[in-house]
C-alpha positions, 0 to 999 in steps of 0.5 A, spaced: 817 235 504 814 237 511 818 234 516 813 230 519 813 226 513 820 224 514 822 217 518 828 217 523 832 214 517 831 220 512 833 225 518 839 220 519 841 221 512 840 229 512 844 229 518 850 225 515 850 229 509 850 236 513 856 233 517 860 230 511 859 237 507 862 241 513 867 236 514 869 234 507 866 240 503 861 235 499 857 228 502 859 223 497 855 217 496 861 212 498 862 216 505 855 216 507 854 209 506 861 208 510 858 212 515 852 209 516 855 202 515 850 200 509 852 198 502 853 204 497 847 202 492 842 203 498 845 209 500 845 211 493 837 210 492 836 214 499 840 220 497 836 220 490 829 220 494 831 225 498 834 229 492 827 228 489 824 231 495 827 237 494 832 236 501 838 235 497 841 237 491 847 234 487 854 238 487 860 236 484 861 229 486 856 228 491 850 231 495 849 238 499 843 240 503 838 245 500 835 250 504 829 246 505 834 240 507 838 245 512 831 247 515 829 240 516 836 239 520 835 245 524 828 243 526 830 236 528 836 238 532 833 243 536 827 238 537 832 232 538 836 236 544 829 239 547 826 232 547 833 229 550 833 234 555 826 232 557 827 225 557 834 225 561 830 230 566 825 224 567 830 219 569 833 216 562 840 215 561 843 221 557 845 216 551 838 212 552 834 219 552 838 221 545 837 214 542 829 215 544 829 222 542 831 220 535 825 216 534 820 222 537 823 228 534 820 226 527 813 226 530 813 232 534 811 239 531 816 244 533 811 249 537 810 243 541 817 242 542 818 249 544 812 248 549 816 243 552 823 247 552 819 253 556 816 248 561 823 245 562 825 252 564 829 254 557 835 250 558 841 252 554 844 245 553 842 238 552 845 233 556 851 232 551 852 239 552 850 241 545 846 248 545 839 247 544 837 254 541 842 255 535 841 257 528 844 250 525 846 244 527 853 243 529 857 238 525 858 233 531 851 234 534 849 229 538 844 227 533 850 225 528 853 221 534 847 217 535 846 215 528 854 213 528 852 208 534 846 205 531 850 202 525 
């Protein structure tokens, strides 16, 4: 599934699965629901949808990212940190910029995000000190923190 077809909420789920699978070894439906502050059946439906889309796979008693899911997370994290940095430089508070970047990151193609990054002078870190150019999103990335604050 191309990342441009994902909603911010879809990406929230992927980032939470990434985070939980690194912290706990697996992302159980109940943990995803608790983290997002939603009912377990709601989380279950979305996790199944993302599995059918090829972004998640079932493991043991939970879910993990597929290679495609990890690629989406990596791209979204990079785009999020670039957009957040640009918005902060335009005068937004870092937390406001983070929240808005969450909505924008699914809309902007990676090549355009990288042009923005170039125009910013290739910053190495976002306003929350996360690295901008990394091979995979860190477990406690800015993107995961903003999802936790939105529940």
